[in-house]
C-alpha positions, 0 to 999 in steps of 0.5 A: 416332459417340456417345461416352457409355457405353450399356453398361447399355442393354437390347438393342433399346431406343432411345437415351436421354440419361443424366442426370448423376450430380452436381447441375449448378450454375447456369451462370455469367454469359456461359455460355449460347451464342447460340441463333441460332448453334447448328446441328444435329449433335454438339457437343464442348466444349474446356474451358480452365483459366484463361489458358493458350494452348490451341494443342495442345489446340485442334489435337486438338479440330479433328481430332476435330471433323472426325472426328465432324463436330461443332461446337466450343464453347470454354469458359474457366473463370476462378477466382473468383466473380461473385456479389454478396455485398452488393447495391450495396456498394462491395466488391461492385461493385468485384468485379463490375467486375473480373470483367467486365474479366477476362471481356472480356480472356479473351474477346479473348485466346481469340478471338485464339488462334482466329484464329491457327488457320484450321482452327478457324474451320470448327468453332468455334461459340461462345466462352464465359467462366465463373468458378468451379470448373472441374468444376462450370462445365464440367459445367453448360456441357456440359449446356447444349449437350448435348455428346458429348465434353469436351476438357481441356488437360494442365494444372491441379492434380490433372488426373487427379482433374479428368478422372475427376470430370468424366466421372463427373459428366456421363457424357460422355467426357473427352479429356485432349488432349496433343501427338501422340506416337509412332505412330497407335496406341491402347491400350485398357485393360479390366478384363473385368468388363462383358461388353459391353466398353464401353472396347474398343468405343469404342476400336475405333470411334475407331481405325476413324475415325482409321485407327489400330491398336488394342491391348487390354490387361488386367493380372492382378496377382500377388496375383490369380494367387496367389489362384487366381481362378476355382475352376471351372477344371480343375486340370491346371495350377497355378491361377495359370496357369489364371487367366492363360490364362482371361483371355487367352482372354477378351480374345482372344475380346473383340477378335475381336468388334470392328469393327477388327483388334486385338491382345490383350495380357495382362500380370502386373505388380504395378501396373495403372497401370504395365502400361498406361503401359509398354505404351503406351510400348512401342507408342509409342501416341498415345492411351490409352483407360481407363474410370472409375466413380463412387467413394464419398468414402471410396474417394477419400480412401483411394486414387486410381482407376487412370484418374486415375493413368493421366492423371497418369502418361501422356505421351500423350493419354488418353480417360476413358470413364464406365462404368456402376456395378458391380452386384456385387463381382467377384473378377476382376482389375481395371484400372479 
């Protein structure tokens, strides 16, 4: 199973590794894994904020590693920098010594936590400690080990923005790993804009591997219903009803093509975020799958993406999939 989005790949072409959208910084000291321990096969990175215990996220990581037959790299990103401001100055040396002490302490604590989880020993390949910005250092490490999936714990400020930024920067799916909740069910939120339906396809693949049920969700807001949407449809029904039926038909057709049985649900709530979260709550789903696209800095200032709001508002795990850039503006309703 490979997670990175390949919706834009031409049919019949050979798979290629997508380049990150953001410039990957030089990794911090101690990040590069020992080559002798590297093994063939997919890799997932469990990226941890600061000093918190990774127990719930580690349990999720072990389960997914078993499903994917992957090796796990545990990365802890500590705040601060290890750069020497002035060569051989007392202040610089003291700062470097403190950074080394923090690194050693974090490494010991992380290995101690891993020892408390016998299941993790089978999958963990390397433990690394980094200093600096969480998104930058995690992106750098994921590029080094050629990761197929990044897992982050449900902590830190602006978790939704962190997860979506990381997914867009690396073009690697980001799994916000919370404790299991409810039934073994997956909610896949789709905007129906890409006829390849990458979110539905990835969710269906994961549902098959986890033996979970799948519910495909699409939301049409009242504003979009009132606007009439597509004008090429018959006028035998009010335009809002025609648009709603068109979306229902499109989603039903999309779910029929999936490799697993899936239920199609079309909603008409005021907020797309509320539509996703309320359906996940009603189904007692354990996982929500959403897509995200790279946004301009002005869009980021004006509003938050639906994917980031879902991550912040959900009580369950969320898988954020990076999607291809839109080639043209669309008048269809949007979830993502």
